[in-house]
C-alpha positions as CSV (number, residue, x, y, z in Angstrom):
1,M,7.8,4.4,14.3
2,S,10.0,1.0,14.2
3,N,11.8,-1.1,12.2
4,G,13.0,1.0,9.5
5,L,11.8,4.5,10.3
6,A,13.1,6.7,13.1
7,K,10.3,8.3,15.5
8,S,12.2,11.6,15.4
9,K,11.8,12.1,11.8
10,A,8.3,14.1,9.8
11,L,6.7,11.8,7.1
12,L,6.5,13.5,3.7
13,V,5.5,12.8,0.2
14,G,6.7,15.4,-2.4
15,D,5.9,15.8,-6.2
16,F,7.5,18.0,-9.0
17,E,6.0,18.9,-12.3
18,T,8.6,20.1,-14.9
19,T,9.3,21.6,-18.1
20,T,9.9,19.8,-21.5
21,D,12.2,21.8,-23.0
22,P,15.3,20.1,-22.9
23,H,17.0,23.9,-23.2
24,D,14.9,25.1,-20.0
25,C,14.1,21.9,-17.9
26,R,13.4,22.7,-14.5
27,V,11.0,22.8,-11.5
28,W,8.1,25.1,-12.3
29,L,5.8,23.4,-9.4
30,W,6.4,21.2,-5.9
31,A,4.6,19.8,-3.6
32,V,4.4,18.2,-0.3
33,T,2.1,16.5,2.1
34,D,2.5,14.9,5.1
35,V,1.9,10.9,5.5
36,M,0.2,11.2,8.5
37,D,-1.8,14.6,8.3
38,S,-2.6,14.8,4.4
39,D,-4.5,18.3,5.1
40,V,-1.2,19.7,4.9
41,F,-0.1,21.4,1.7
42,D,3.3,23.4,1.1
43,W,3.9,24.3,-2.5
44,G,6.6,26.6,-4.6
45,T,7.5,27.3,-8.1
46,D,11.3,26.4,-8.2
47,I,13.7,24.2,-6.8
48,D,15.3,26.5,-5.0
49,S,12.4,27.3,-2.8
50,F,12.3,23.5,-2.3
51,I,15.5,23.0,-1.3
52,K,14.9,25.9,1.3
53,Y,12.1,24.3,2.4
54,L,14.2,21.5,3.5
55,F,17.0,22.9,5.3
56,D,15.5,22.6,8.4
57,K,14.2,19.5,8.6
58,H,14.7,15.7,9.3
59,C,12.9,13.9,7.6
60,Y,11.8,11.2,5.4
61,M,10.2,11.9,1.9
62,W,8.8,9.8,-0.6
63,F,8.4,10.2,-4.4
64,H,6.9,8.0,-6.7
65,N,9.5,8.0,-8.9
66,L,12.4,9.1,-7.5
67,A,14.9,8.1,-10.3
68,F,12.7,11.5,-11.9
69,D,12.0,13.2,-9.5
70,G,15.8,12.9,-7.5
71,S,17.8,13.7,-10.7
72,F,16.1,17.1,-10.4
73,I,17.6,17.4,-6.3
74,I,21.3,15.7,-7.4
75,D,21.5,18.0,-10.4
76,W,20.6,21.0,-8.1
77,L,23.2,19.2,-5.2
78,L,25.9,18.7,-7.4
79,R,26.1,22.4,-8.8
80,N,26.1,23.7,-5.5
81,G,28.8,22.3,-3.8
82,Y,27.5,19.0,-2.1
83,E,29.8,16.1,-2.6
84,W,28.7,12.6,-3.1
85,V,29.8,9.9,-0.3
86,K,29.8,6.2,-0.2
87,E,28.1,6.3,3.2
88,S,27.3,8.1,6.3
89,P,27.0,11.8,4.7
90,R,28.0,14.7,6.7
91,P,27.0,18.5,6.2
92,N,27.2,19.2,2.9
93,Q,27.3,15.9,1.3
94,F,25.2,13.2,0.2
95,T,24.9,9.4,-0.6
96,T,22.6,7.6,-3.0
97,L,21.3,4.1,-3.3
98,I,21.1,3.8,-6.7
99,S,21.7,0.0,-8.3
100,A,23.6,-1.3,-11.4
101,M,20.5,-0.8,-13.6
102,G,19.8,2.8,-12.8
103,K,16.5,2.0,-10.4
104,F,16.5,4.5,-7.9
105,Y,16.1,3.6,-3.8
106,S,17.0,6.3,-2.0
107,I,19.0,9.9,-1.4
108,D,20.0,10.5,1.8
109,I,21.6,14.1,2.3
110,H,23.3,15.8,5.2
111,W,22.1,20.0,5.1
112,Q,24.3,23.0,6.3
113,K,21.9,23.5,9.4
114,G,22.9,19.7,9.8
115,C,19.3,18.5,9.6
116,R,18.9,15.6,7.4
117,T,16.9,14.2,4.4
118,E,16.1,10.4,3.4
119,M,14.1,10.4,0.4
120,R,12.6,7.4,-0.9
121,D,10.8,5.8,-4.1
122,S,7.0,5.1,-2.9
123,I,7.3,2.6,-6.3
124,K,9.1,0.4,-4.3
125,K,6.5,0.4,-1.7
126,L,3.3,1.1,-4.2
127,P,4.3,-0.6,-7.3
128,M,1.5,0.8,-9.4
129,A,0.6,3.9,-10.8
130,V,-1.0,6.9,-8.8
131,S,-3.8,6.7,-10.5
132,A,-3.8,3.2,-9.8
133,V,-2.8,3.5,-6.2
134,A,-6.1,5.6,-5.9
135,K,-8.5,3.0,-6.9
136,A,-6.7,-0.1,-5.4
137,F,-7.1,1.7,-1.8
138,N,-10.8,3.3,-2.5
139,L,-9.8,6.8,-1.7
140,E,-11.7,9.7,-2.7
141,E,-9.0,11.2,-4.5
142,A,-8.8,10.6,-8.2
143,K,-5.5,11.8,-10.5
144,G,-6.8,14.4,-12.6
145,T,-4.6,15.7,-15.2
146,I,-3.0,18.9,-17.1
147,D,-1.4,20.2,-20.1
148,Y,2.4,18.6,-19.4
149,A,3.8,20.6,-22.7
150,K,2.3,24.3,-22.0
151,H,4.6,26.6,-22.0
152,R,5.6,27.8,-18.4
153,A,7.9,30.7,-18.2
154,V,10.6,31.5,-14.8
155,G,8.0,32.9,-12.5
156,Y,5.1,31.4,-13.8
157,M,2.4,30.7,-10.8
158,P,-0.1,28.3,-11.4
159,D,-3.4,28.4,-11.5
160,E,-5.6,26.6,-9.4
161,N,-6.3,23.7,-11.1
162,E,-3.0,22.7,-11.4
163,L,-2.5,23.2,-7.8
164,E,-5.0,20.5,-6.7
165,Y,-3.4,18.5,-9.5
166,V,0.2,18.3,-8.0
167,R,-2.0,18.7,-4.2
168,T,-4.2,15.0,-5.6
169,D,-0.7,13.3,-6.5
170,V,1.2,13.9,-2.7
171,V,-2.0,12.9,-0.8
172,I,-2.7,9.4,-2.7
173,V,0.8,8.5,-2.4
174,A,0.6,10.1,1.6
175,K,-2.8,8.1,1.9
176,A,-1.4,4.7,0.8
177,L,2.1,5.1,2.6
178,K,0.3,5.9,6.2
179,N,-1.4,2.8,5.9
180,Q,1.4,0.6,5.7
181,I,3.3,2.5,8.1
182,I,-0.1,2.1,10.5
183,A,0.9,-1.7,9.5
184,G,4.2,-1.5,10.5
185,L,5.8,-2.1,7.1
186,T,8.6,0.3,7.1
187,A,11.0,-1.0,5.2
188,L,12.4,0.6,2.2
189,T,10.8,-1.9,-0.5
190,V,8.1,-4.1,-0.4
191,G,9.9,-7.2,-0.3
192,S,11.9,-6.2,2.9
193,D,8.7,-5.7,4.2
194,A,8.0,-8.9,3.8
195,L,10.9,-10.6,4.6
196,R,11.5,-9.0,7.5
197,E,8.0,-10.0,8.6
198,Y,8.6,-13.4,8.1
199,K,11.9,-13.5,10.2
200,T,9.7,-12.0,13.0
201,I,7.0,-14.8,12.8
202,M,9.7,-17.9,12.1
203,G,12.3,-16.3,15.1
204,K,16.0,-15.5,14.2
205,M,17.1,-18.5,15.4
206,T,14.6,-20.7,13.4
207,F,15.0,-18.6,10.2
208,E,18.9,-18.9,10.3
209,R,18.8,-22.5,10.6
210,L,16.4,-23.4,8.3
211,F,18.2,-20.6,5.7
212,P,21.5,-20.8,6.4
213,I,24.2,-18.4,4.2
214,L,25.9,-20.8,1.7
215,P,29.4,-19.8,0.2
216,K,29.6,-17.4,-2.9
217,E,30.5,-20.6,-5.0
218,A,27.4,-22.7,-4.2
219,D,25.0,-19.7,-4.3
220,M,26.5,-18.9,-8.2
221,D,26.0,-22.7,-8.9
222,I,22.4,-22.5,-7.7
223,R,21.4,-19.3,-8.8
224,K,21.8,-20.4,-12.5
225,S,18.8,-22.4,-11.8
226,Y,16.6,-19.2,-11.3
227,R,14.1,-18.6,-13.9
228,G,11.3,-16.3,-14.5
229,G,7.6,-17.3,-15.0
230,F,6.1,-18.6,-18.5
231,T,5.0,-16.8,-21.1
232,Y,4.1,-18.2,-24.5
233,A,1.7,-17.4,-27.6
234,D,1.5,-20.5,-29.3
235,P,2.4,-20.4,-32.9
236,R,-0.6,-22.6,-33.6
237,Y,-2.9,-19.6,-32.5
238,S,-0.8,-16.9,-32.6
239,K,-0.4,-13.8,-35.6
240,R,-3.6,-14.7,-36.8
241,K,-7.4,-13.4,-35.2
242,V,-8.8,-16.9,-33.2
243,S,-12.1,-17.5,-32.5
244,E,-14.1,-17.4,-28.8
245,G,-12.2,-18.0,-26.2
246,S,-12.1,-18.1,-22.1
247,V,-9.8,-17.3,-19.8
248,Y,-8.6,-18.6,-16.4
249,D,-5.9,-17.1,-13.7
250,V,-4.7,-19.0,-10.9
251,N,-5.8,-17.7,-7.2
252,S,-2.1,-16.3,-5.7
253,L,-0.3,-18.8,-7.7
254,Y,3.3,-18.5,-5.5
255,P,2.0,-18.2,-2.4
256,A,-0.2,-21.5,-3.2
257,V,3.1,-23.2,-4.2
258,M,4.7,-22.2,-1.0
259,Y,2.2,-23.5,1.0
260,N,1.4,-26.5,-0.8
261,E,4.8,-27.7,-2.2
262,V,7.8,-29.1,-0.9
263,L,10.4,-26.7,-0.7
264,P,14.5,-26.7,0.4
265,Y,15.5,-25.8,3.7
266,G,19.0,-26.1,5.1
267,E,22.8,-27.1,4.2
268,P,22.5,-28.8,0.9
269,M,24.9,-31.8,-0.3
270,W,27.2,-31.8,-3.1
271,F,27.8,-34.9,-5.7
272,N,29.4,-35.2,-9.0
273,G,27.6,-37.3,-11.3
274,P,23.9,-37.8,-12.1
275,P,21.2,-37.5,-9.6
276,R,21.0,-40.7,-6.6
277,N,17.9,-42.4,-5.6
278,D,19.9,-42.9,-2.4
279,I,20.6,-39.8,-1.3
280,I,16.8,-38.8,-2.0
281,E,16.0,-41.9,0.0
282,Q,18.4,-40.4,3.1
283,G,15.8,-37.1,3.5
284,Y,17.2,-34.6,0.3
285,P,14.4,-35.2,-2.1
286,L,14.7,-31.8,-4.3
287,Y,18.2,-31.4,-6.0
288,I,19.3,-28.7,-8.4
289,L,21.5,-30.5,-11.1
290,S,24.1,-29.2,-14.2
291,V,23.7,-31.1,-17.0
292,T,25.2,-31.2,-21.2
293,M,22.5,-32.3,-22.9
294,T,20.5,-32.1,-26.5
295,A,16.3,-32.4,-26.8
296,K,13.5,-32.7,-29.3
297,L,10.2,-31.0,-28.5
298,R,8.0,-34.2,-28.4
299,E,4.7,-34.0,-30.7
300,H,2.0,-32.4,-29.2
301,K,4.1,-30.9,-26.2
302,I,4.2,-27.6,-25.3
303,P,8.2,-26.5,-25.3
304,C,9.5,-25.0,-22.0
305,I,13.3,-24.7,-22.1
306,Q,14.5,-21.2,-22.8
307,I,18.5,-21.0,-23.0
308,K,20.5,-18.0,-22.0
309,G,24.2,-17.3,-22.8
310,Y,24.0,-18.8,-26.4
311,N,24.4,-16.6,-28.9
312,I,23.1,-19.2,-31.4
313,F,19.7,-18.9,-29.4
314,S,17.1,-16.4,-28.5
315,A,16.8,-16.0,-24.6
316,T,13.1,-15.2,-24.6
317,E,12.4,-18.1,-26.9
318,Y,11.1,-21.5,-25.8
319,Q,13.6,-24.4,-27.6
320,R,11.5,-26.9,-29.7
321,H,15.2,-28.8,-30.7
322,I,18.1,-28.3,-29.3
323,Q,20.8,-30.1,-31.6
324,E,24.0,-28.9,-30.2
325,P,24.9,-30.2,-26.9
326,V,24.0,-27.2,-24.4
327,T,25.0,-27.3,-20.7
328,L,22.0,-26.4,-18.4
329,V,21.7,-25.9,-14.8
330,C,17.7,-26.4,-13.2
331,T,16.0,-28.0,-10.5
332,S,14.7,-31.5,-10.5
333,V,10.9,-29.9,-10.6
334,D,12.2,-28.3,-14.0
335,W,14.0,-31.5,-15.0
336,E,11.3,-34.0,-14.4
337,L,8.9,-31.6,-16.9
338,W,11.7,-31.4,-19.5
339,N,11.7,-35.0,-19.5
340,D,8.2,-35.5,-19.6
341,Q,8.2,-32.8,-23.1
342,Y,11.1,-33.6,-24.9
343,D,13.3,-36.5,-25.6
344,I,16.7,-35.9,-23.8
345,T,20.0,-37.0,-24.4
346,V,22.3,-36.3,-21.7
347,H,26.3,-36.2,-22.9
348,S,27.3,-35.2,-19.6
349,Y,26.1,-34.8,-15.8
350,N,28.1,-32.1,-14.5
351,G,27.2,-32.3,-10.7
352,T,24.4,-32.2,-7.9
353,W,23.2,-30.0,-5.0
354,Y,20.8,-31.7,-3.3
355,F,18.4,-30.1,-0.6
356,M,16.3,-31.2,2.3
357,G,12.7,-30.3,1.8
358,Q,9.5,-30.1,4.0
359,T,6.3,-28.1,3.4
360,G,4.8,-25.8,5.9
361,M,7.5,-23.4,6.4
362,F,5.6,-20.5,4.8
363,N,1.9,-21.3,6.3
364,S,2.1,-18.9,9.3
365,Y,2.6,-16.0,7.1
366,I,0.5,-17.1,4.3
367,D,-2.8,-17.6,6.6
368,K,-2.1,-14.2,8.4
369,W,-2.2,-12.4,5.2
370,S,-4.8,-14.7,3.3
371,A,-7.3,-13.8,5.6
372,I,-6.7,-9.9,5.7
373,K,-6.8,-9.9,1.6
374,A,-9.8,-12.4,2.3
375,N,-11.8,-9.8,4.8
376,A,-10.3,-6.5,4.3
377,E,-11.4,-4.1,1.9
378,G,-9.4,-1.1,0.4
379,G,-5.9,-0.2,1.6
380,M,-5.5,-3.1,3.6
381,R,-6.5,-5.7,0.7
382,V,-4.5,-4.4,-1.4
383,I,-1.4,-4.6,1.6
384,A,-1.9,-8.1,2.2
385,K,-2.1,-8.8,-1.8
386,L,1.4,-6.9,-1.6
387,Q,3.1,-8.7,1.3
388,L,2.1,-12.2,-0.2
389,N,3.2,-11.8,-3.3
390,S,6.9,-10.2,-2.2
391,L,8.3,-12.6,-0.2
392,Y,9.8,-15.2,-2.1
393,G,11.6,-13.1,-4.5
394,K,13.4,-11.8,-1.4
395,F,14.9,-15.2,-1.1
396,A,16.8,-14.8,-4.2
397,T,18.1,-11.2,-4.1
398,N,21.1,-10.8,-6.0
399,P,24.4,-10.6,-4.3
400,N,25.6,-8.2,-6.3
401,V,24.9,-4.8,-5.4
402,T,27.6,-2.7,-7.3
403,P,26.1,0.7,-7.3
404,K,25.6,3.1,-9.9
405,I,27.1,7.0,-9.1
406,P,25.7,10.1,-10.0
407,I,28.4,12.5,-11.3
408,L,28.2,15.9,-13.1
409,E,29.7,15.6,-16.9
410,H,29.1,17.8,-19.9
411,D,26.6,20.3,-18.0
412,R,24.7,17.1,-16.6
413,V,24.0,14.5,-14.5
414,R,25.4,10.8,-15.4
415,L,25.3,7.6,-13.9
416,V,28.6,5.8,-13.8
417,M,29.6,2.4,-12.3
418,G,30.8,2.3,-8.1
419,D,33.5,0.0,-7.4
420,D,32.6,-3.8,-7.1
421,E,30.1,-4.9,-3.7
422,E,28.5,-7.7,-2.9
423,R,26.3,-8.6,0.2
424,E,25.4,-12.3,1.7
425,P,22.9,-13.8,-0.6
426,V,19.5,-15.1,1.5
427,Y,18.8,-18.4,0.2
428,T,18.4,-18.7,-3.6
429,A,17.6,-22.0,-3.9
430,M,14.0,-21.1,-2.4
431,G,13.4,-18.8,-5.1
432,A,14.5,-21.0,-7.7
433,F,12.4,-23.9,-6.5
434,I,9.2,-21.7,-6.1
435,T,9.5,-19.9,-9.6
436,A,10.0,-23.5,-10.6
437,Y,6.8,-25.3,-9.4
438,A,4.8,-22.1,-10.6
439,R,6.1,-22.6,-13.8
440,E,5.4,-26.5,-14.0
441,I,1.5,-25.9,-12.3
442,T,1.0,-23.4,-15.8
443,I,2.7,-25.8,-18.3
444,R,1.3,-28.9,-17.2
445,A,-2.5,-26.8,-17.3
446,A,-1.6,-25.7,-20.8
447,Q,-0.7,-29.1,-21.5
448,S,-3.7,-30.6,-20.1
449,H,-6.2,-28.5,-22.9
450,Y,-3.0,-28.5,-25.4
451,F,-5.3,-28.4,-28.8
452,R,-7.5,-25.4,-27.3
453,F,-4.3,-23.8,-25.3
454,A,-3.2,-20.6,-27.5
455,Y,-1.2,-18.3,-24.8
456,A,-0.1,-18.2,-21.4
457,D,1.7,-15.3,-19.0
458,T,2.8,-16.8,-15.7
459,D,-0.3,-17.4,-13.5
460,S,-3.0,-17.1,-16.8
461,L,-4.2,-19.3,-19.5
462,H,-6.0,-18.0,-22.5
463,L,-7.6,-21.0,-24.5
464,I,-9.9,-21.6,-27.2
465,G,-13.7,-22.0,-26.6
466,T,-15.3,-22.2,-24.1
467,D,-16.2,-25.4,-23.0
468,P,-15.6,-26.3,-19.2
469,V,-12.0,-27.4,-18.0
470,K,-10.2,-30.1,-16.5
471,L,-9.0,-27.8,-13.7
472,E,-9.8,-26.9,-10.1
473,V,-11.9,-24.1,-10.8
474,H,-12.7,-21.7,-7.7
475,S,-13.3,-17.8,-7.7
476,S,-10.8,-17.7,-4.4
477,N,-9.2,-21.2,-3.4
478,L,-6.1,-21.0,-2.5
479,G,-4.2,-22.3,-6.3
480,A,-7.6,-22.9,-7.9
481,W,-8.5,-21.7,-11.3
482,K,-10.6,-18.8,-11.7
483,H,-12.4,-18.4,-14.6
484,E,-11.3,-14.3,-15.4
485,Y,-13.4,-13.8,-18.7
486,N,-14.5,-15.4,-22.1
487,F,-13.7,-13.4,-25.2
488,I,-15.2,-13.1,-28.2
489,E,-12.1,-13.1,-30.3
490,G,-8.4,-12.5,-29.6
491,F,-5.4,-11.9,-31.1
492,F,-1.9,-13.3,-29.8
493,M,0.8,-11.4,-31.0
494,R,3.6,-13.0,-28.9
495,A,4.0,-13.2,-25.7
496,K,3.5,-10.2,-23.5
497,G,1.3,-8.6,-26.5
498,Y,-2.3,-9.8,-27.1
499,T,-6.0,-8.1,-27.9
500,E,-9.0,-9.9,-26.8
501,N,-12.5,-8.7,-27.5
502,H,-14.3,-9.1,-24.3
503,E,-18.1,-10.3,-24.4
504,N,-20.3,-8.9,-22.0
505,C,-18.9,-9.8,-18.3
506,S,-21.2,-8.2,-16.5
507,N,-23.7,-10.3,-17.5
508,N,-22.2,-13.1,-17.0
509,P,-22.3,-14.7,-12.8
510,N,-19.6,-17.1,-13.9
511,T,-16.5,-14.8,-14.2
512,S,-14.4,-12.9,-12.1
513,C,-14.6,-9.5,-14.4
514,K,-17.1,-7.9,-14.3
515,C,-16.6,-5.2,-17.6
516,K,-18.8,-4.7,-20.2
517,G,-17.5,-5.8,-23.3
518,G,-14.9,-4.3,-25.9
519,L,-11.4,-4.2,-26.9
520,E,-8.8,-5.0,-24.0
521,T,-5.2,-5.2,-25.3
522,H,-1.6,-6.0,-23.3
523,I,2.0,-5.1,-25.3
524,A,4.8,-4.7,-22.9
525,G,5.8,-0.9,-23.6
526,L,2.7,0.3,-25.1
527,P,1.4,3.1,-22.7
528,K,-2.1,2.2,-21.3
529,G,-3.1,5.2,-23.6
530,A,-2.4,3.8,-26.6
531,A,-3.1,0.2,-25.8
532,D,-7.1,1.1,-25.4
533,Q,-6.9,2.4,-29.3
534,V,-5.8,-0.9,-30.6
535,T,-7.8,-2.5,-33.2
536,F,-7.4,-6.0,-34.6
537,D,-6.7,-4.1,-37.9
538,D,-3.7,-2.4,-36.9
539,Y,-1.4,-5.5,-36.3
540,K,-1.6,-5.8,-40.4
541,T,-0.8,-2.0,-40.9
542,G,1.9,-1.5,-38.2
543,R,0.3,1.3,-36.4
544,V,2.8,3.8,-35.0
545,F,1.3,5.0,-31.4
546,G,2.5,8.5,-29.2
547,G,2.6,8.7,-25.5
548,K,5.7,6.7,-25.2
549,L,8.0,8.5,-23.0
550,S,11.2,7.6,-22.9
551,P,13.4,9.7,-20.0
552,K,16.5,12.1,-21.6
553,R,19.1,13.6,-19.1
554,V,19.6,17.2,-19.6
555,P,21.0,20.1,-17.8
556,G,18.5,20.3,-14.6
557,G,17.0,17.0,-14.6
558,I,15.3,15.0,-17.1
559,I,12.9,15.9,-19.8
560,L,10.5,12.8,-21.1
561,E,10.6,12.6,-24.7
562,D,7.8,10.9,-26.7
563,V,9.4,8.4,-28.6
564,G,6.8,6.5,-29.9
565,F,5.7,3.0,-30.5
566,T,5.2,1.1,-33.5
567,L,3.3,-1.9,-33.5
568,V,5.1,-4.5,-35.6
569,K,3.4,-5.0,-39.0
570,V,2.5,-9.0,-38.3
571,E,1.9,-11.1,-41.8
572,E,-0.6,-14.0,-41.9
573,P,1.6,-16.9,-40.9
574,D,2.3,-19.4,-43.0
575,F,2.7,-22.0,-40.4
576,D,0.4,-25.5,-41.4
577,G,0.4,-26.6,-38.2
578,S,2.5,-30.2,-39.6
579,D,4.6,-30.1,-36.1
580,Y,1.9,-30.1,-33.6
581,G,-0.9,-32.3,-35.1
582,E,-4.4,-31.5,-35.7
583,I,-5.6,-27.8,-34.7
């Protein structure tokens, strides 16, 4: 294997089934298969036999959620004389790559016999549940079910259904990973795969010329303009049941931006004061500025400014009236949009970074993967979608990589902050402008349907009514809006929280969804099984759903506690729309 996986190492997928008793937390079944030969199936009934299985193997091993399974392994290592080291483990040592947010990327163990196992998190390569992996890759295997809470004493022997369950789990992940590895995608994460290939397409010298490494201070300034997608439930329609409507999604929003828009490159120039047309006319059409301002939303306009780092503002809300001066950093794309949506009073311009710009820097990369996506099915189509949507974020990778370190404390594994660590940034301005253009596309599309606009989430619009829209509508054209489905009625509780009653989409040839109708709920943090149970009346009662699992560290590893999910009781709003015009 090349570009990330040593040819001499075996490629394996593992999975643990564990008890749920905090006083008896242990592995009661483990399974392993080979990525390149999924007919291989090895298993055992405790973690000691798993470790013994690995002692004489030189291998990579993926777990689908290494944060969970890896915690049992780290617990065993720390209890059995293995020492954590920062890098390059020797026999009886191991190292980890765990982010400051507690995300697990790898565990690298040097066994007593001299063999090494590097454990990786397959979710970073296949960011979806195992059941979704099987469907996305059109695999013949389908994830099964077992009784997770059943009492299984030490020495319990799994039945045929339990063995088949765990075998299916590892085979699904192995077959999907095999597709990626054969395609040459062997890095630790799907984003790293994307950036590595893009650098190969561009050539090392061209990439370094277009995207030079900027000084830390410049990167810190520019990074303040990097924001996420636009997600908003309009108060005119939220927290009340609404009538029929339609939903449109952008086809590959971020790749479309990367293909069509003017994007930054090269060494930027910094000047004090407001944006200067003379600099822009000299071939620096893009800029990132710091500005101290107040603002008031214009009539019949959608808000689009979020303010983070100020206690008087909610970081998740879009502001309608900024009465006290605040200092914000934004791209020129944002600045133009903000001035269209708000009446802005500038108290001071605090400096501006100017960038050269051009289109087409990503076209070869996007053309390749778009063609694969259009013509392939199953695994390669999924891989193409991942490659198309994972590249832009790598440009804004945070250079602060301070890790967490595992220790054994109070008879259980705990993660503590390590020493400060930094790496060089990639080219943060690229990520900032790509996300800015993406927000602009969604917000301006919503604004053009202001009196129908109910909800948006990054690349989607939910509109009241089913009349034709003022958008380019096409099922597959890059950047066009796809008519996803119509709904009979809907309830938009908040950003990342809504329920819609689909019409029978299978009878509508003009929509992409082909469901047979019924309620569909999307609420951040609500498990899929519980989401399928939500009704419109549940918003009035504040129903509590089971099934939301929260990890808890205990001696031996982790248990998943059902902490429940309470649907916030919603009172009918007293909002009369007077500030927004006619509804």
